[in-house]
C-alpha positions as CSV (number, residue, x, y, z in Angstrom):
1,M,-0.2,-0.2,0.0
2,R,1.1,3.8,-0.9
3,P,2.3,5.4,2.2
4,M,0.2,7.8,1.3
5,L,-3.4,5.6,1.3
6,H,-1.7,3.2,4.0
7,G,-1.6,7.3,6.7
8,A,-5.0,8.0,5.5
9,L,-5.9,4.8,6.2
10,W,-4.8,4.6,10.0
11,I,-6.3,8.4,10.3
12,G,-9.3,7.0,9.5
13,I,-9.6,4.5,11.7
14,Y,-8.3,6.9,14.3
15,L,-11.0,8.8,13.9
16,T,-13.6,6.2,14.0
17,I,-12.7,4.9,17.1
18,T,-12.7,8.3,18.7
19,I,-15.9,9.3,17.6
20,A,-17.4,5.4,18.2
21,P,-18.4,6.4,21.9
22,L,-21.2,9.2,20.7
23,L,-22.4,7.0,18.0
24,I,-22.5,4.4,21.1
25,L,-24.9,6.8,23.2
26,L,-27.1,7.1,20.5
27,I,-27.9,3.5,20.7
28,G,-30.8,2.1,22.7
29,P,-33.0,4.0,25.3
30,I,-31.3,7.5,26.8
31,P,-32.1,7.5,30.4
32,P,-34.6,9.9,31.3
33,G,-34.6,13.9,32.9
34,R,-31.0,13.7,32.8
35,G,-30.7,16.8,30.1
36,F,-28.8,18.0,27.0
37,W,-26.3,19.4,28.8
38,R,-25.6,16.3,30.8
39,E,-26.0,14.4,27.9
40,F,-23.2,16.6,26.2
41,S,-20.8,16.5,29.2
42,V,-21.1,12.4,28.8
43,G,-20.3,12.6,25.0
44,L,-17.4,14.7,26.0
45,G,-16.3,12.8,28.3
46,F,-16.3,9.4,25.9
47,I,-14.6,10.8,23.2
48,G,-11.4,12.3,25.9
49,L,-11.5,9.1,27.6
50,S,-11.3,7.4,24.1
51,M,-8.8,9.6,22.9
52,M,-6.6,8.6,25.9
53,G,-7.4,4.8,26.1
54,L,-5.9,4.9,22.3
55,Q,-2.1,6.5,23.8
56,F,-1.3,3.0,24.2
57,L,-1.4,2.1,21.2
58,L,0.2,5.1,20.2
59,T,3.2,5.3,22.3
60,G,4.0,1.2,21.2
61,R,5.8,1.5,18.3
62,F,3.4,-0.6,16.0
63,K,5.6,-0.5,12.7
64,H,2.4,-0.5,10.6
65,I,1.0,2.5,13.1
66,T,4.6,4.4,12.1
67,S,5.6,3.6,9.5
68,P,3.2,6.6,7.4
69,Y,4.2,9.5,9.2
70,G,7.6,8.5,11.1
71,I,7.8,7.7,14.7
72,D,8.9,11.2,15.7
73,V,5.4,12.5,14.3
74,V,3.2,9.9,15.9
75,Y,4.9,11.2,19.0
76,H,3.9,14.7,18.7
77,F,0.8,13.9,17.9
78,H,0.7,12.1,21.0
79,R,1.9,14.5,22.5
80,Q,-0.9,17.1,21.8
81,I,-3.7,15.1,21.6
82,S,-2.8,14.2,24.8
83,L,-4.0,18.2,25.6
84,I,-7.0,18.2,23.9
85,G,-8.2,14.7,25.1
86,F,-7.5,15.9,29.1
87,V,-9.6,19.5,28.2
88,L,-12.7,17.4,27.0
89,L,-12.8,15.6,30.7
90,L,-12.1,18.3,32.5
91,L,-14.7,19.8,30.5
92,H,-17.2,16.8,31.2
93,P,-17.5,17.9,35.1
94,L,-17.1,21.3,34.6
95,I,-20.3,21.3,32.6
96,I,-22.3,19.3,34.4
97,F,-21.6,21.4,37.4
98,V,-22.4,24.9,35.3
99,S,-25.2,23.4,34.5
100,A,-26.3,21.6,37.8
101,P,-24.8,23.5,40.5
102,E,-26.5,20.8,43.7
103,T,-23.9,17.9,41.8
104,L,-20.7,20.3,43.7
105,F,-21.4,17.5,46.3
106,F,-20.0,15.0,44.2
107,L,-16.6,16.6,44.6
108,N,-16.4,15.2,48.5
109,P,-15.2,12.0,48.6
110,I,-16.8,11.2,52.1
111,S,-20.7,11.8,50.4
112,A,-20.2,11.4,46.7
113,P,-20.8,7.4,45.7
114,W,-17.6,6.1,44.5
115,W,-18.1,5.4,41.6
116,M,-17.8,9.3,41.0
117,T,-15.1,10.0,43.4
118,A,-13.3,7.5,41.5
119,G,-13.8,9.5,38.1
120,T,-12.9,12.4,40.4
121,A,-9.6,10.7,41.3
122,G,-8.4,9.4,37.4
123,L,-9.0,13.2,36.4
124,L,-6.3,14.2,39.1
125,V,-3.7,11.3,38.2
126,L,-4.6,12.7,34.8
127,A,-3.6,16.2,35.3
128,V,-0.3,15.1,36.7
129,I,0.5,13.0,33.9
130,I,0.2,16.0,32.2
131,L,1.8,18.5,34.6
132,T,5.3,15.7,34.6
133,S,5.1,15.8,30.6
134,L,5.1,19.6,30.3
135,K,7.4,20.5,33.5
136,R,9.8,17.8,33.7
137,K,12.6,19.6,33.3
138,E,11.3,21.9,36.0
139,L,11.1,19.3,38.2
140,A,14.4,17.7,37.0
141,L,12.5,14.7,36.9
142,R,15.0,11.9,34.7
143,Y,13.7,10.7,31.6
144,E,13.2,7.0,32.9
145,S,11.4,8.1,36.6
146,C,9.0,10.3,33.9
147,R,8.5,7.6,31.7
148,L,8.4,4.9,34.4
149,I,5.7,7.3,36.2
150,H,3.6,8.2,33.1
151,A,3.2,3.8,32.6
152,F,1.8,3.2,35.8
153,L,-0.4,6.5,36.4
154,S,-1.4,6.0,32.7
155,I,-2.9,2.8,33.7
156,I,-4.0,4.1,37.6
157,M,-6.5,6.7,35.2
158,V,-7.7,4.2,33.2
159,A,-8.6,1.6,35.8
160,F,-10.7,5.0,37.4
161,S,-12.1,6.1,34.5
162,L,-13.9,2.4,34.2
163,I,-14.9,1.7,37.3
164,H,-16.5,5.6,37.0
165,I,-18.3,4.2,33.9
166,E,-19.3,0.7,35.2
167,G,-20.8,2.9,38.7
168,V,-22.8,5.2,36.5
169,G,-24.6,2.2,34.6
170,Y,-26.3,4.4,31.9
171,Y,-23.6,3.9,28.9
172,V,-22.9,0.1,29.5
173,Q,-26.2,-1.1,29.2
174,G,-26.6,-3.5,26.5
175,P,-24.9,-6.3,25.1
176,L,-23.6,-3.7,22.1
177,K,-21.8,-1.2,24.5
178,R,-21.2,-3.3,26.5
179,G,-19.5,-5.3,23.9
180,F,-17.7,-1.6,22.5
181,W,-16.3,-1.1,25.9
182,I,-14.7,-4.6,26.8
183,A,-13.3,-4.6,23.3
184,L,-11.7,-0.9,23.5
185,V,-10.0,-2.4,27.5
186,S,-9.0,-5.3,25.6
187,A,-7.0,-3.4,22.8
188,W,-5.5,-1.5,25.8
189,I,-4.0,-4.3,27.3
190,F,-3.0,-6.5,24.1
191,S,-1.2,-2.5,24.0
192,L,0.1,-3.2,27.4
193,V,1.0,-7.1,27.1
194,Y,3.0,-6.9,24.2
195,V,5.0,-3.5,24.6
196,R,5.7,-4.4,28.2
197,I,6.3,-8.4,27.8
198,V,6.1,-9.7,24.5
199,K,8.7,-7.3,22.3
200,P,11.1,-7.3,25.6
201,L,11.3,-11.5,25.5
202,W,11.8,-10.8,21.2
203,M,14.8,-8.4,22.3
204,L,15.9,-10.6,25.2
205,R,16.3,-13.8,22.1
206,R,18.2,-11.2,19.9
207,P,21.0,-9.6,22.3
208,Y,24.3,-7.4,21.0
209,F,27.4,-6.6,23.0
210,V,29.7,-3.6,22.9
211,E,32.5,-4.5,20.9
212,E,34.2,-0.7,20.5
213,I,33.9,2.6,22.0
214,K,34.7,5.1,19.6
215,K,36.1,8.5,20.3
216,E,34.6,11.2,17.8
217,R,35.1,14.8,18.2
218,G,32.1,17.1,18.6
219,K,32.5,15.1,22.6
220,T,30.9,12.0,20.7
221,W,31.2,8.7,20.7
222,T,30.6,5.7,18.8
223,L,29.3,2.3,20.2
224,V,29.6,-0.5,17.6
225,L,27.7,-3.2,18.5
226,R,27.3,-6.8,17.8
227,P,24.8,-9.6,17.5
228,K,24.9,-12.4,19.6
229,G,23.6,-15.4,18.5
230,H,22.3,-13.8,15.3
231,S,22.6,-11.7,12.0
232,G,22.1,-9.1,13.5
233,M,18.9,-6.2,12.7
234,S,18.1,-4.8,8.9
235,F,17.3,-1.0,8.3
236,K,16.9,1.5,5.9
237,P,19.7,4.6,6.3
238,G,18.5,7.7,8.2
239,Q,16.3,5.1,10.6
240,F,17.2,4.5,14.3
241,A,16.9,2.3,17.6
242,W,15.5,2.5,21.2
243,L,18.8,1.4,22.8
244,K,19.4,-0.4,25.5
245,I,22.9,-0.9,27.9
246,G,23.7,-3.1,30.2
247,K,20.0,-3.7,31.7
248,S,17.6,-5.7,31.2
249,P,15.2,-5.6,28.1
250,F,12.3,-5.6,30.7
251,A,13.6,-2.0,31.4
252,I,12.3,1.0,31.4
253,R,15.8,2.5,30.7
254,E,16.0,3.2,27.3
255,H,16.9,6.2,24.9
256,P,16.6,6.8,20.7
257,F,19.6,7.1,18.7
258,S,20.1,7.2,15.4
259,F,22.3,4.2,12.9
260,S,25.6,5.5,12.2
261,S,26.5,3.4,9.9
262,S,25.9,1.6,6.7
263,S,22.9,0.0,6.5
264,M,24.7,-2.2,4.6
265,K,26.3,-3.8,7.4
266,K,23.7,-5.7,9.7
267,D,26.6,-7.8,11.3
268,R,28.0,-4.3,12.9
269,I,25.8,-1.4,14.0
270,E,27.5,1.9,14.6
271,I,25.4,4.6,17.6
272,S,27.3,8.2,17.7
273,I,25.9,9.6,20.5
274,K,27.0,13.1,22.1
275,E,27.1,13.8,25.9
276,L,23.8,15.6,26.8
277,G,22.5,14.4,29.2
278,D,23.0,11.5,32.6
279,F,23.0,9.2,30.3
280,T,24.7,10.1,27.2
281,S,27.5,11.7,29.7
282,T,28.6,8.2,30.5
283,I,28.7,6.5,27.6
284,G,32.5,6.8,27.2
285,E,33.0,4.0,30.0
286,I,30.6,1.7,29.1
287,P,33.1,-1.7,29.2
288,L,33.4,-3.7,26.3
289,G,31.5,-6.1,26.5
290,T,28.8,-5.4,28.1
291,K,25.2,-6.7,26.9
292,A,22.7,-4.3,25.0
293,Y,19.7,-4.4,23.1
294,L,18.3,-2.4,20.3
295,D,14.2,-2.1,19.3
296,G,13.7,-1.3,16.0
297,P,14.3,-0.1,13.4
298,Y,11.9,2.9,13.4
299,G,11.7,6.4,11.3
300,S,10.8,7.6,8.0
301,F,14.2,9.8,7.2
302,T,15.2,7.9,5.1
303,I,16.4,8.3,0.9
304,D,14.8,5.1,0.3
305,R,11.3,6.0,1.0
306,H,12.1,8.8,-2.4
307,K,13.4,9.0,-5.4
308,A,15.3,11.8,-6.8
309,P,17.7,12.6,-9.1
310,G,19.5,14.4,-6.4
311,Y,19.6,14.6,-2.3
312,V,20.6,17.7,-0.6
313,F,21.4,17.0,4.0
314,I,21.3,19.7,6.3
315,A,22.8,19.1,9.5
316,G,22.5,20.7,12.8
317,G,25.8,19.5,15.8
318,V,25.3,16.0,16.9
319,G,21.7,15.6,13.9
320,I,25.0,14.8,11.1
321,T,24.8,10.9,12.9
322,P,21.5,9.7,11.1
323,V,23.1,11.6,7.4
324,M,26.8,9.3,8.1
325,S,24.2,6.2,7.8
326,I,22.7,7.4,4.7
327,L,26.1,8.9,2.9
328,R,27.8,6.0,4.5
329,T,25.5,3.3,2.9
330,L,25.3,5.1,-0.4
331,A,29.3,4.9,-1.0
332,D,28.3,1.4,-0.6
333,R,26.2,1.1,-3.1
334,K,28.9,3.2,-5.5
335,E,25.8,6.4,-5.9
336,K,26.2,8.1,-9.1
337,R,23.5,10.8,-8.4
338,P,24.5,13.9,-6.8
339,L,25.0,14.9,-3.4
340,F,25.1,18.5,-0.7
341,L,25.5,18.5,2.3
342,F,24.9,21.5,4.6
343,Y,26.8,21.7,8.2
344,S,26.6,23.7,10.4
345,N,28.2,23.9,14.0
346,K,29.9,25.7,16.9
347,T,33.8,25.3,15.8
348,W,35.9,23.2,13.6
349,E,37.0,21.1,16.6
350,E,33.9,20.3,17.1
351,M,33.2,18.8,13.8
352,T,31.9,15.8,14.2
353,F,33.0,12.9,11.2
354,R,34.8,15.9,9.5
355,E,37.6,13.6,8.2
356,E,35.0,10.7,7.3
357,L,33.0,13.3,5.1
358,E,36.0,14.4,3.6
359,K,37.6,11.0,2.3
360,L,34.0,10.3,0.7
361,S,33.0,13.4,-0.8
362,L,36.6,12.1,-2.6
363,G,34.7,8.7,-3.7
364,L,31.0,10.3,-3.6
365,P,29.4,12.8,-6.1
366,L,29.5,14.7,-3.0
367,K,29.5,17.9,-1.9
368,V,30.2,19.4,1.5
369,I,29.4,22.7,2.7
370,Y,30.4,23.8,6.6
371,T,29.4,26.8,8.4
372,L,30.9,27.6,11.6
373,T,28.9,30.2,14.3
374,H,31.7,31.1,16.1
375,P,33.9,30.7,13.7
376,P,38.1,31.6,14.3
377,D,39.2,35.2,12.8
378,D,41.4,32.9,10.0
379,W,37.8,30.8,8.8
380,E,38.1,31.0,4.7
381,G,34.4,29.0,5.3
382,E,30.7,29.8,5.1
383,R,30.5,31.8,9.0
384,G,27.0,31.8,10.6
385,R,23.9,29.5,10.8
386,I,22.7,27.5,7.8
387,T,19.8,29.9,5.3
388,S,18.0,29.7,2.3
389,T,20.3,32.6,0.3
390,L,23.2,30.1,1.3
391,M,21.9,27.2,0.3
392,A,20.7,28.9,-3.0
393,R,24.7,29.8,-4.2
394,Y,25.3,26.3,-4.5
395,L,22.5,24.0,-5.7
396,P,21.6,23.7,-8.7
397,R,19.1,25.1,-10.9
398,N,17.1,21.8,-10.8
399,R,17.2,21.6,-7.1
400,V,13.6,22.0,-6.6
401,E,13.0,18.2,-8.0
402,Y,15.9,17.1,-5.3
403,E,14.9,15.6,-1.9
404,Y,15.9,17.3,1.5
405,F,17.0,15.5,5.1
406,I,17.0,18.4,8.2
407,C,18.5,17.2,11.2
408,G,19.0,19.2,14.2
409,P,17.7,21.2,16.9
410,D,14.4,22.4,16.6
411,P,14.8,25.9,15.8
412,M,17.0,25.4,12.7
413,Q,14.6,22.9,11.4
414,I,11.7,25.7,11.6
415,A,13.8,28.6,9.8
416,L,15.2,25.7,6.9
417,K,11.5,24.6,6.6
418,R,11.1,28.3,6.0
419,G,13.2,28.9,3.9
420,L,13.6,26.3,1.6
421,E,9.5,27.4,0.9
422,E,10.8,31.0,-0.1
423,L,13.2,28.6,-2.4
424,G,10.2,27.4,-4.4
425,L,10.1,23.7,-2.7
426,P,7.1,22.2,-1.5
427,L,6.1,20.4,1.8
428,E,6.4,17.3,0.1
429,K,10.2,17.5,-0.6
430,I,11.7,18.3,3.5
431,E,11.9,15.8,5.3
432,S,13.1,16.2,8.6
433,E,13.9,14.2,12.0
434,S,13.8,15.2,15.8
435,F,14.0,13.2,19.0
436,N,12.5,16.0,21.1
437,F,9.6,13.9,22.2
438,V,11.2,12.3,24.2
């Protein structure tokens, strides 16, 4: 199936499941004397809960779901749609309280029915999930701690919500209504079992070990992983995987990193990691022979999805990593099409892989344009950030036919997408990769 049709199919499925509770409400008898606003608030609550339940599937890394968009896009969607779902769930009780102030007693856990208290508790738990997600850095929460909190609280939130629905009872009467919620809950449980049990068991049978650790420029380390007892991992150049080092595959602690090695060598996986946080700052200290596990590959940032007469790569800082995977693969494939790389960094000393890039440009039709934001006085190359004006000086006239790949900080990506549009490039010609969703 074509990626566009594949993507449209999943969007249709998502929308159908999201609004299904509203359609289910219309089937069968409607409880008398409840009024429009109360029923309206219930509809919003059901849509919000359906959205929140679907988050288990969105974050389950099901490749058939993520492949049309890229998993970074799916995770960004997950983040934004969670806020919308929270607002809808919050409107559910607010509308009831405004339209019928006498119902405010439901907020008192002493006098309120148990099923109303469960609904209130579920909403409070969801508020904690949203707060810790949006304010993780301000709260000084480690990435692993935040994931653990979200995993447990999400289950608790959905459980409280289902208890609330069952306690109210009006909307689970009849085989069709009850069957819908049973099917939806079963899908949630399946997703949890798959992510936390089935997938780790599969990874346990396909371990890797750290064969080598190479120090690169720019405070970057390259881990060389060898498969142990299996043939390795097939991936497309530019993709990434979640990495677990020295831990059980059932452990929560994992991080997404791009492959930097050629996709033609699946029995020698290289992952280049820059020192940016608690985990990454200790990469150079990992003992050789340490076990590792990979969950992947993921991502749509790959040339194998796009046929073009040439390719343009734009990298900032550690964003060079997936580009290196692509260039190394193209070198192994004896690529003949023209290639351009615009590579920005603060200083010349921080230019990761610069020596290898010079070698690659000798064997590939590759033009590398370096630019420094903090250049020395004697620097004769480009200065400042990558702009559309700079790129226009190097790119050929048929540049609108090329495919463009951007990987770097979000502000750089936003500015360059606008700049490339000014050069007449349609958005479908521009691919980008970002790991800020973690």
